[in-house]
SEDREN-853855 format. One line per field, with one value per residue (C-alpha): residue number from 1; residue in three letters; z negated, x, y. Coordinates in steps of 0.1 Angstrom, whole numbers, plus 5000, padded with zeros to 4 digits. Last residue first. Layout:
N
num = [NUM ...] $
residuo = [ala ...] $
w = [Z ...] $
u = [X ...] $
v = [Y ...] $
This chain:
798
num = [798 797 796 795 794 793 792 791 790 789 788 787 786 785 784 783 782 781 780 779 778 777 776 775 774 773 772 771 770 769 768 767 766 765 764 763 762 761 760 759 758 757 756 755 754 753 752 751 750 749 748 747 746 745 744 743 742 741 740 739 738 737 736 735 734 733 732 731 730 729 728 727 726 725 724 723 722 721 720 719 718 717 716 715 714 713 712 711 710 709 708 707 706 705 704 703 702 701 700 699 698 697 696 695 694 693 692 691 690 689 688 687 686 685 684 683 682 681 680 679 678 677 676 675 674 673 672 671 670 669 668 667 666 665 664 663 662 661 660 659 658 657 656 655 654 653 652 651 650 649 648 647 646 645 644 643 642 641 640 639 638 637 636 635 634 633 632 631 630 629 628 627 626 625 624 623 622 621 620 619 618 617 616 615 614 613 612 611 610 609 608 607 606 605 604 603 602 601 600 599 598 597 596 595 594 593 592 591 590 589 588 587 586 585 584 583 582 581 580 579 578 577 576 575 574 573 572 571 570 569 568 567 566 565 564 563 562 561 560 559 558 557 556 555 554 553 552 551 550 549 548 547 546 545 544 543 542 541 540 539 538 537 536 535 534 533 532 531 530 529 528 527 526 525 524 523 522 521 520 519 518 517 516 515 514 513 512 511 510 509 508 507 506 505 504 503 502 501 500 499 498 497 496 495 494 493 492 491 490 489 488 487 486 485 484 483 482 481 480 479 478 477 476 475 474 473 472 471 470 469 468 467 466 465 464 463 462 461 460 459 458 457 456 455 454 453 452 451 450 449 448 447 446 445 444 443 442 441 440 439 438 437 436 435 434 433 432 431 430 429 428 427 426 425 424 423 422 421 420 419 418 417 416 415 414 413 412 411 410 409 408 407 406 405 404 403 402 401 400 399 398 397 396 395 394 393 392 391 390 389 388 387 386 385 384 383 382 381 380 379 378 377 376 375 374 373 372 371 370 369 368 367 366 365 364 363 362 361 360 359 358 357 356 355 354 353 352 351 350 349 348 347 346 345 344 343 342 341 340 339 338 337 336 335 334 333 332 331 330 329 328 327 326 325 324 323 322 321 320 319 318 317 316 315 314 313 312 311 310 309 308 307 306 305 304 303 302 301 300 299 298 297 296 295 294 293 292 291 290 289 288 287 286 285 284 283 282 281 280 279 278 277 276 275 274 273 272 271 270 269 268 267 266 265 264 263 262 261 260 259 258 257 256 255 254 253 252 251 250 249 248 247 246 245 244 243 242 241 240 239 238 237 236 235 234 233 232 231 230 229 228 227 226 225 224 223 222 221 220 219 218 217 216 215 214 213 212 211 210 209 208 207 206 205 204 203 202 201 200 199 198 197 196 195 194 193 192 191 190 189 188 187 186 185 184 183 182 181 180 179 178 177 176 175 174 173 172 171 170 169 168 167 166 165 164 163 162 161 160 159 158 157 156 155 154 153 152 151 150 149 148 147 146 145 144 143 142 141 140 139 138 137 136 135 134 133 132 131 130 129 128 127 126 125 124 123 122 121 120 119 118 117 116 115 114 113 112 111 110 109 108 107 106 105 104 103 102 101 100 99 98 97 96 95 94 93 92 91 90 89 88 87 86 85 84 83 82 81 80 79 78 77 76 75 74 73 72 71 70 69 68 67 66 65 64 63 62 61 60 59 58 57 56 55 54 53 52 51 50 49 48 47 46 45 44 43 42 41 40 39 38 37 36 35 34 33 32 31 30 29 28 27 26 25 24 23 22 21 20 19 18 17 16 15 14 13 12 11 10 9 8 7 6 5 4 3 2 1] $
residuo = [unk unk unk unk unk unk unk unk unk unk unk unk unk unk unk unk unk unk unk unk unk unk unk unk unk unk unk unk unk unk unk unk unk unk unk unk unk unk unk unk unk unk unk unk unk unk unk unk unk unk unk unk unk unk unk unk unk unk unk unk unk unk unk unk unk unk unk unk unk unk unk unk unk unk unk unk unk unk unk unk unk unk unk unk unk unk unk unk unk unk unk unk unk unk unk unk unk unk unk unk unk unk unk unk unk unk unk unk unk unk unk unk unk unk unk unk unk unk unk unk unk unk unk unk unk unk unk unk unk unk unk unk unk unk unk unk unk unk unk unk unk unk unk unk unk unk unk unk unk unk unk unk unk unk unk unk unk unk unk unk unk unk unk unk unk unk unk unk unk unk unk unk unk unk unk unk unk unk unk unk unk unk unk unk unk unk unk unk unk unk unk unk unk unk unk unk unk unk unk unk unk unk unk unk unk unk unk unk unk unk unk unk unk unk unk unk unk unk unk unk unk unk unk unk unk unk unk unk unk unk unk unk unk unk unk unk unk unk unk unk unk unk unk unk unk unk unk unk unk unk unk unk unk unk unk unk unk unk unk unk unk unk unk unk unk unk unk unk unk unk unk unk unk unk unk unk unk unk unk unk unk unk unk unk unk unk unk unk unk unk unk unk unk unk unk unk unk unk unk unk unk unk unk unk unk unk unk unk unk unk unk unk unk unk unk unk unk unk unk unk unk unk unk unk unk unk unk unk unk unk unk unk unk unk unk unk unk unk unk unk unk unk unk unk unk unk unk unk unk unk unk unk unk unk unk unk unk unk unk unk unk unk unk unk unk unk unk unk unk unk unk unk unk unk unk unk unk unk unk unk unk unk unk unk unk unk unk unk unk unk unk unk unk unk unk unk unk unk unk unk unk unk unk unk unk unk unk unk unk unk unk unk unk unk unk unk unk unk unk unk unk unk unk unk unk unk unk unk unk unk unk unk unk unk unk unk unk unk unk unk unk unk unk unk unk unk unk unk unk unk unk unk unk unk unk unk unk unk unk unk unk unk unk unk unk unk unk unk unk unk unk unk unk unk unk unk unk unk unk unk unk unk unk unk unk unk unk unk unk unk unk unk unk unk unk unk unk unk unk unk unk unk unk unk unk unk unk unk unk unk unk unk unk unk unk unk unk unk unk unk unk unk unk unk unk unk unk unk unk unk unk unk unk unk unk unk unk unk unk unk unk unk unk unk unk unk unk unk unk unk unk unk unk unk unk unk unk unk unk unk unk unk unk unk unk unk unk unk unk unk unk unk unk unk unk unk unk unk unk unk unk unk unk unk unk unk unk unk unk unk unk unk unk unk unk unk unk unk unk unk unk unk unk unk unk unk unk unk unk unk unk unk unk unk unk unk unk unk unk unk unk unk unk unk unk unk unk unk unk unk unk unk unk unk unk unk unk unk unk unk unk unk unk unk unk unk unk unk unk unk unk unk unk unk unk unk unk unk unk unk unk unk unk unk unk unk unk unk unk unk unk unk unk unk unk unk unk unk unk unk unk unk unk unk unk unk unk unk unk unk unk unk unk unk unk unk unk unk unk unk unk unk unk unk unk unk unk unk unk unk unk unk unk unk unk unk unk unk unk unk unk unk unk unk unk unk unk unk unk unk unk unk unk unk unk unk unk unk unk unk unk unk unk unk unk unk unk unk unk unk unk unk unk unk unk unk unk unk unk unk unk unk unk unk unk unk unk unk unk unk unk unk unk unk unk unk unk unk unk unk unk unk unk unk unk unk unk unk unk unk unk unk unk unk unk unk unk unk] $
w = [4465 4457 4469 4495 4501 4526 4513 4530 4560 4562 4597 4598 4632 4651 4647 4676 4653 4659 4657 4621 4610 4629 4609 4576 4587 4598 4564 4544 4567 4563 4525 4524 4545 4521 4491 4506 4513 4477 4465 4486 4475 4438 4443 4460 4432 4406 4423 4427 4390 4379 4400 4386 4351 4356 4370 4338 4317 4311 4290 4298 4318 4289 4285 4323 4328 4300 4318 4350 4332 4318 4352 4367 4339 4345 4383 4374 4354 4381 4407 4385 4382 4420 4424 4400 4418 4451 4436 4423 4456 4474 4452 4457 4494 4494 4476 4500 4530 4517 4512 4546 4561 4544 4557 4592 4591 4583 4608 4636 4667 4692 4704 4739 4740 4773 4773 4741 4762 4749 4781 4786 4818 4833 4842 4826 4850 4881 4896 4866 4829 4808 4774 4746 4768 4747 4755 4748 4757 4779 4768 4785 4753 4722 4696 4668 4642 4626 4643 4626 4591 4598 4608 4576 4555 4573 4565 4528 4528 4547 4524 4536 4536 4505 4505 4498 4530 4550 4548 4538 4562 4590 4586 4586 4617 4637 4625 4635 4609 4615 4652 4649 4630 4658 4685 4666 4665 4702 4711 4689 4705 4739 4731 4695 4699 4696 4666 4642 4614 4603 4590 4557 4560 4528 4505 4477 4443 4419 4384 4364 4386 4391 4368 4360 4378 4356 4385 4417 4418 4434 4415 4442 4471 4480 4510 4547 4550 4527 4493 4485 4456 4448 4449 4456 4460 4428 4439 4467 4441 4428 4403 4401 4415 4396 4362 4336 4302 4289 4252 4262 4300 4319 4296 4314 4317 4321 4353 4350 4380 4408 4434 4455 4423 4417 4453 4456 4422 4429 4401 4363 4337 4305 4294 4268 4288 4314 4348 4366 4351 4359 4395 4400 4388 4411 4441 4428 4432 4411 4376 4341 4314 4279 4248 4240 4244 4269 4276 4302 4324 4358 4384 4358 4346 4314 4287 4258 4259 4223 4216 4254 4252 4281 4305 4297 4298 4332 4345 4333 4351 4384 4383 4376 4406 4426 4420 4405 4401 4377 4372 4338 4323 4286 4268 4238 4208 4196 4159 4165 4201 4207 4175 4178 4212 4201 4182 4214 4211 4177 4181 4203 4178 4149 4165 4172 4205 4188 4200 4196 4191 4219 4241 4268 4243 4225 4258 4268 4235 4239 4274 4262 4269 4270 4277 4304 4294 4287 4272 4274 4281 4311 4315 4344 4345 4376 4403 4429 4466 4488 4524 4552 4536 4561 4543 4565 4561 4570 4580 4577 4556 4525 4532 4532 4498 4483 4495 4482 4448 4446 4453 4484 4472 4458 4475 4502 4540 4562 4598 4626 4607 4600 4593 4596 4564 4579 4549 4553 4553 4560 4541 4561 4549 4513 4513 4526 4499 4472 4486 4487 4511 4536 4568 4597 4634 4668 4701 4730 4767 4789 4794 4758 4743 4734 4715 4696 4685 4673 4654 4640 4624 4611 4595 4578 4564 4552 4536 4500 4509 4506 4529 4563 4599 4634 4669 4701 4736 4757 4789 4770 4791 4820 4846 4822 4808 4842 4845 4866 4884 4888 4906 4910 4928 4933 4929 4914 4931 4913 4946 4933 4922 4893 4878 4888 4872 4862 4850 4835 4836 4813 4795 4798 4796 4798 4818 4825 4845 4835 4858 4892 4917 4947 4956 4918 4905 4897 4865 4851 4818 4783 4752 4715 4707 4690 4707 4742 4766 4802 4827 4858 4880 4901 4883 4883 4879 4849 4834 4835 4843 4839 4860 4842 4807 4797 4760 4755 4726 4751 4767 4754 4774 4782 4813 4813 4802 4791 4802 4790 4796 4827 4803 4788 4754 4734 4702 4672 4647 4617 4609 4572 4554 4553 4547 4583 4598 4617 4646 4666 4700 4710 4745 4743 4765 4751 4756 4764 4758 4731 4710 4684 4713 4717 4748 4752 4755 4732 4697 4685 4658 4637 4618 4641 4649 4686 4683 4684 4712 4710 4739 4740 4762 4735 4705 4670 4652 4626 4588 4569 4558 4525 4521 4539 4567 4561 4573 4540 4558 4589 4569 4591 4586 4597 4612 4611 4632 4639 4676 4678 4667 4652 4646 4626 4624 4593 4594 4602 4613 4641 4668 4681 4701 4702 4720 4714 4692 4662 4627 4597 4603 4599 4631 4631 4614 4640 4667 4681 4714 4715 4744 4721 4728 4743 4710 4716 4690 4690 4672 4677 4676 4714 4714 4742 4771 4793 4820 4822 4785 4769 4754 4737 4703 4696 4711 4692 4710 4690 4696 4660 4663 4697 4701 4722 4724 4745 4775 4789 4775 4779 4744 4737 4763 4786 4786 4808 4841 4871 4876 4892 4905 4900 4891 4861 4852 4850 4853 4832 4833 4802 4808 4812 4839 4838 4868 4865 4843 4825 4828 4812 4825 4850 4878 4911 4896 4930 4931 4899 4884 4848 4822 4801 4793 4818 4802 4810 4805 4797 4759 4751 4770 4768 4794 4790 4812 4822 4859 4882 4918 4925 4936 4922 4946 4950 4936 4950 4936 4924 4915 4893 4913 4886 4908 4904 4930 4916 4943 4944 4962 4981 4977 4980 5009 5000] $
u = [4863 4827 4808 4780 4772 4744 4712 4706 4683 4661 4651 4619 4609 4639 4649 4644 4644 4607 4600 4613 4593 4563 4564 4566 4538 4517 4520 4512 4483 4468 4472 4457 4427 4422 4424 4400 4375 4378 4372 4340 4327 4333 4316 4286 4283 4285 4257 4235 4241 4232 4201 4190 4197 4175 4147 4149 4141 4105 4117 4105 4136 4158 4177 4183 4191 4216 4234 4234 4248 4276 4285 4285 4309 4332 4332 4341 4371 4383 4379 4399 4427 4428 4429 4459 4477 4472 4486 4517 4524 4519 4545 4570 4565 4570 4603 4614 4604 4623 4654 4650 4646 4678 4697 4683 4695 4730 4729 4721 4719 4731 4712 4722 4746 4763 4755 4774 4804 4838 4858 4886 4874 4863 4826 4824 4849 4831 4825 4804 4809 4776 4782 4795 4819 4850 4886 4905 4942 4956 4990 5021 5040 5023 5013 5036 5011 5016 4986 4963 4977 4973 4937 4931 4946 4925 4894 4903 4905 4872 4853 4851 4814 4800 4791 4757 4753 4725 4728 4764 4778 4755 4767 4804 4800 4782 4806 4836 4858 4845 4848 4884 4893 4878 4896 4929 4924 4915 4947 4967 4950 4961 4997 5007 5044 5046 5022 5048 5028 5013 4978 4960 4925 4913 4883 4887 4871 4852 4848 4844 4817 4831 4833 4870 4885 4883 4892 4904 4936 4971 4997 5000 5000 5037 5043 5036 5005 5019 5003 4970 4972 4935 4921 4886 4884 4864 4840 4827 4809 4787 4767 4730 4729 4761 4745 4754 4769 4788 4799 4836 4839 4828 4807 4788 4750 4741 4724 4694 4693 4669 4688 4695 4709 4733 4745 4750 4769 4796 4797 4798 4782 4761 4734 4707 4684 4701 4684 4689 4723 4736 4722 4739 4772 4768 4763 4791 4817 4826 4811 4825 4799 4810 4789 4808 4841 4868 4880 4908 4898 4914 4923 4943 4945 4965 4971 4963 4925 4918 4941 4941 4905 4896 4924 4926 4888 4884 4914 4898 4866 4883 4905 4875 4857 4889 4888 4909 4891 4864 4846 4831 4796 4790 4759 4757 4740 4708 4701 4688 4689 4652 4645 4678 4669 4664 4697 4716 4747 4759 4739 4767 4795 4774 4769 4733 4740 4762 4796 4819 4856 4855 4881 4855 4830 4857 4868 4832 4826 4859 4851 4818 4783 4749 4719 4697 4661 4632 4651 4642 4678 4695 4725 4746 4780 4788 4816 4816 4825 4844 4851 4878 4912 4940 4971 5000 5023 5060 5075 5112 5116 5124 5092 5073 5086 5082 5046 5038 5053 5036 5001 4985 4960 4926 4893 4909 4911 4934 4946 4959 4956 4977 5009 5042 5061 5093 5097 5060 5029 5020 5018 4986 4970 4982 4968 4934 4935 4940 4912 4886 4875 4851 4867 4864 4861 4864 4863 4864 4853 4861 4832 4832 4799 4785 4817 4817 4781 4788 4820 4799 4774 4801 4820 4789 4780 4816 4820 4823 4838 4873 4899 4902 4910 4909 4911 4911 4908 4890 4903 4935 4965 4972 4987 5011 5021 5033 5025 5051 5045 5070 5063 5077 5056 5067 5032 5014 4982 4949 4932 4925 4961 4979 5009 5044 5063 5050 5071 5053 5069 5070 5102 5104 5073 5069 5047 5043 5011 4984 4959 4957 4931 4946 4954 4955 4931 4924 4923 4890 4886 4877 4870 4872 4888 4920 4921 4922 4918 4931 4917 4929 4905 4916 4901 4907 4876 4877 4845 4864 4900 4930 4939 4956 4947 4966 4965 4973 4995 5021 5024 5009 5007 4980 4984 4952 4947 4911 4884 4855 4867 4845 4814 4825 4815 4843 4833 4857 4863 4887 4911 4916 4949 4962 4998 5002 4968 4951 4927 4905 4891 4856 4841 4829 4833 4815 4830 4803 4815 4839 4813 4834 4857 4851 4869 4900 4906 4927 4941 4955 4982 4986 5015 5044 5048 5045 5013 5014 5001 4984 4969 4939 4933 4914 4896 4886 4892 4921 4921 4954 4980 4999 5028 5053 5072 5110 5141 5143 5150 5130 5099 5075 5037 5010 4978 4945 4916 4936 4924 4927 4963 4982 5019 5027 5064 5077 5108 5089 5054 5057 5036 5027 5000 4984 4957 4974 5004 4981 4992 4987 5020 5038 5057 5093 5121 5144 5165 5192 5201 5232 5239 5256 5236 5207 5200 5176 5154 5136 5106 5097 5060 5056 5027 5030 5006 5013 5037 5058 5058 5055 5027 5026 5040 5070 5097 5116 5136 5162 5167 5157 5124 5111 5080 5071 5040 5035 5013 5043 5072 5107 5119 5157 5156 5186 5205 5210 5199 5212 5203 5172 5179 5166 5202 5190 5160 5181 5159 5170 5161 5156 5157 5135 5112 5091 5085 5059 5035 5008 4974 4962 4928 4926 4926 4943 4978 4995 5031 5043 5070 5055 5064 5095 5109 5115 5138 5136 5168 5175 5176 5156 5123 5101 5084 5062 5054 5020 5028 5058 5068 5105 5134 5114 5105 5125 5105 5073 5069 5037 5037 5009 4986 4959 4935 4960 4968 4989 5009 5013 5044 5056 5023 5026 5013 5000] $
v = [5407 5413 5383 5389 5352 5353 5336 5303 5302 5271 5260 5240 5252 5265 5301 5325 5355 5362 5325 5324 5354 5342 5309 5328 5351 5321 5303 5335 5343 5308 5310 5344 5333 5303 5325 5350 5321 5309 5344 5348 5314 5322 5356 5340 5314 5342 5361 5329 5320 5355 5355 5322 5334 5365 5343 5322 5353 5340 5311 5276 5266 5276 5242 5238 5274 5273 5244 5264 5294 5272 5257 5292 5304 5275 5283 5319 5308 5284 5311 5336 5310 5306 5343 5346 5317 5335 5367 5349 5332 5365 5381 5353 5354 5392 5388 5360 5381 5411 5390 5375 5410 5421 5391 5396 5432 5420 5391 5415 5393 5419 5449 5455 5485 5491 5529 5532 5523 5510 5513 5487 5471 5504 5507 5542 5555 5542 5576 5587 5589 5591 5605 5583 5565 5555 5545 5513 5514 5486 5472 5486 5493 5478 5504 5516 5528 5562 5578 5553 5563 5600 5593 5575 5603 5628 5607 5607 5645 5648 5623 5587 5577 5562 5525 5510 5490 5505 5543 5546 5520 5532 5568 5557 5536 5564 5591 5569 5553 5518 5523 5536 5505 5483 5503 5499 5461 5459 5477 5453 5423 5437 5429 5422 5426 5463 5463 5477 5495 5462 5469 5467 5481 5497 5500 5526 5519 5542 5530 5562 5578 5613 5644 5638 5607 5576 5553 5568 5548 5547 5527 5499 5524 5519 5542 5535 5557 5584 5585 5603 5627 5631 5666 5654 5616 5610 5637 5614 5593 5621 5599 5594 5558 5550 5554 5580 5588 5618 5617 5616 5620 5590 5568 5541 5539 5502 5490 5468 5444 5450 5429 5460 5477 5448 5447 5484 5486 5461 5436 5434 5412 5413 5388 5392 5368 5347 5341 5373 5381 5346 5347 5381 5367 5337 5361 5384 5358 5327 5328 5320 5322 5332 5325 5293 5311 5320 5355 5355 5384 5384 5411 5430 5466 5471 5445 5468 5467 5476 5505 5513 5523 5546 5539 5502 5498 5515 5496 5464 5472 5481 5450 5428 5443 5438 5401 5373 5341 5329 5363 5371 5369 5374 5363 5387 5370 5387 5393 5429 5441 5445 5465 5485 5499 5535 5533 5530 5552 5541 5509 5495 5503 5491 5456 5449 5432 5406 5392 5421 5414 5388 5405 5413 5426 5447 5462 5470 5488 5506 5518 5531 5516 5533 5509 5524 5531 5508 5479 5442 5433 5416 5438 5452 5469 5488 5489 5516 5519 5544 5537 5536 5538 5528 5515 5508 5478 5478 5444 5451 5419 5440 5459 5426 5416 5450 5453 5418 5425 5458 5444 5460 5487 5476 5471 5449 5443 5423 5426 5404 5372 5341 5360 5340 5345 5329 5305 5294 5314 5351 5384 5391 5359 5366 5401 5388 5361 5388 5410 5383 5355 5372 5358 5383 5374 5391 5372 5396 5394 5424 5449 5462 5475 5441 5430 5463 5457 5422 5433 5461 5437 5414 5443 5457 5423 5418 5451 5437 5404 5416 5399 5384 5393 5379 5395 5374 5389 5362 5347 5339 5350 5327 5351 5368 5334 5321 5284 5267 5234 5206 5174 5139 5113 5078 5065 5035 5023 5026 5035 5070 5074 5058 5076 5088 5116 5150 5180 5210 5244 5275 5265 5228 5205 5168 5144 5106 5099 5074 5091 5109 5120 5137 5173 5180 5206 5242 5263 5252 5270 5256 5277 5269 5303 5293 5259 5274 5245 5250 5224 5206 5186 5157 5127 5089 5066 5043 5058 5092 5091 5115 5146 5175 5188 5219 5230 5267 5279 5292 5258 5226 5194 5167 5145 5124 5088 5096 5121 5143 5179 5183 5185 5218 5234 5218 5201 5205 5177 5182 5153 5147 5140 5176 5186 5199 5205 5178 5187 5164 5174 5166 5165 5129 5099 5069 5034 5008 4972 4984 5001 5019 5026 5064 5075 5096 5133 5155 5149 5182 5185 5217 5233 5227 5264 5257 5237 5199 5177 5143 5122 5100 5068 5049 5062 5050 5083 5083 5078 5084 5059 5055 5031 5053 5037 5038 5055 5075 5108 5099 5092 5072 5078 5054 5068 5051 5037 5005 5004 5042 5040 5069 5070 5101 5109 5128 5149 5182 5174 5149 5133 5099 5082 5048 5029 4996 4985 4980 4990 4967 4949 4982 4992 4980 4999 5016 5000 5023 5039 5061 5085 5109 5141 5121 5104 5075 5058 5025 5011 4974 4964 4960 4936 4910 4909 4878 4868 4899 4909 4943 4964 4998 5007 5029 5051 5079 5105 5124 5162 5170 5151 5140 5118 5088 5065 5034 5025 5006 4986 4973 4964 4970 4997 5003 5035 5066 5053 5073 5109 5125 5160 5195 5208 5228 5207 5175 5144 5115 5079 5057 5019 4989 5002 4971 4948 4920 4940 4920 4937 4970 4979 5007 4981 4974 4976 4981 4992 4974 4997 4997 5023 5030 5065 5093 5119 5156 5175 5211 5207 5175 5170 5139 5117 5087 5057 5043 5044 5039 5036 5035 5057 5087 5114 5145 5174 5189 5224 5241 5278 5292 5314 5315 5295 5266 5240 5212 5195 5157 5142 5112 5093 5055 5034 5000] $
């Protein structure tokens, strides 16, 4: 059967395909790995015509390792012979050493290749390594490495065994693995995530199922995460799968045992798949490796299931294969999360080019840690972070020492309040010292003299009552604000200074995670005290305590001049250490006023268009439209003029990427095609997105209305039962008083009451129908499937 001399990859992205010198033999089901500038072809079967996709005994194995020099573009002679000739095996490179394992051998029958071998190109030495564990199958396997540990994963065994290179032994513990055949494994550039791509589900061997899932394992984890890709063409096995520039390329392969031609680009960060072209013939079971920005492919089975001699190289130019969607990811304080999510949706709808913007509401400290980075090199995992307190000094110093200057961009003012669950008719007055004594355990009863000193009018309801204290479980900026208020106002009692944690532990203390749990504690626990962001507590109808600002002056946040806290403040320079900056206990202002910040890297020169998108998002938050919405609908205070000037100065200090597009704005109609520019943020292109923030508010209102309706219906039902009882009594009296002349009056009364009962019953029925329909309409109006239950958004104070 005729073999193909070369297979060109045709890419819509204008990537360059080059036919290389053909191999001196046909081959399929081998592997290839790159070390330095050399690509090594390892194993495989040289039979010209296999005739089936099923593995059958091979009569002529490629029993050696052959090299291809990428510099000279030539195949060289055999480097070294293999101890175990094999095909359909797994290979991986660790520290410039190639490890080979699994697969099948044998020319007259299928023989399990359980031997593990290593080859060091630098020395030309091949060595035998410890055999595969007896519990691991040699079939349907792949291998990858995290550091000095090799993971050998078998779909047949449904688990991964781990080989420790330092101890030269297989570790006793294994981890679960999907039951798949024909998959491939690639690891990201940083070596922190492995991706299992392609393959068929073999839980039902007679009918393998092709799915569009990829499986992801993070370094240090023992559990694979599943992600479904939204593209039917992805379903395939025995494909070429490589990773370049954090994009996974899937070339050829087979679906239902039929070789394929299509080539795909998979973007694991955004969960997108793009067709990028195709092979000029169908191809599967091909050996492939990468070098620089090129993919080298050797041999394989064509549409007739014949082995080929093909050798090909195609280059993928990063500037031509940028992500189709501009990514931007941040994390930090939960306080503005609903506002952020809404405006991320709006910004996405106003930009012509596709964007993918996300924000993880995980708390200020976690946001700082994400921006600081992970690992010895401190690789950041986000493009920006946010917090309600300045960057911690130790983090600032560490990043500054590494020449990674961070800029603080203040964007909003918020407040922290203390709330109580007490049967009081006016706000309870609390001083810093009283709070300090409560949160150190010195005061445990509500009728303590220090409390009654300012609340004698409430003595009757406070007497003999134990204080149920709520505090946050993890560090939070609300705790930091409260402790700074206590430290500044009563250092003799609270002498540990401001802190993001409170350590009080006792039988009367309840430890809560996030402001949602704190709210639930305050709502459900009588004689409780707790603290959280003012807007959230007030929106939930909690009773706010009046805090002492200036000596003898008490007030609640809803009546306070919050912006006054920023008047005359000494704002630091954008790149300075902000750790000691605070607006707490400012004269004449709400005593626990917090500033919300963006934390940004000053040097964005390497961030490309993501840096431009980040600046546009921050500008949107600081715009008049964004600030007004934040104050009107989300309980924040707009940035006062002096604070706004600080923010603008910080943005102007950023070092933006050279040559990256700059986003501009269309607020008034721009003609001659200007407004249709790719990087124009246009208010004229403003379809209302799915507004999760508004939906959350509407759901809260619907729940409250539902509760009220339920109470009213119950009251009507009780009234009906009472009237029915009266009707029964009158009917009995009518029977005993039939001879009396006032019987007609009783008859009339019974008739009237019966009419009232019937009317009320009808009203209750109508109310029940209306109640049910309104709930259904509420769901349908938001395109929610019937039966959907929407959980309450978690608006934790960071």
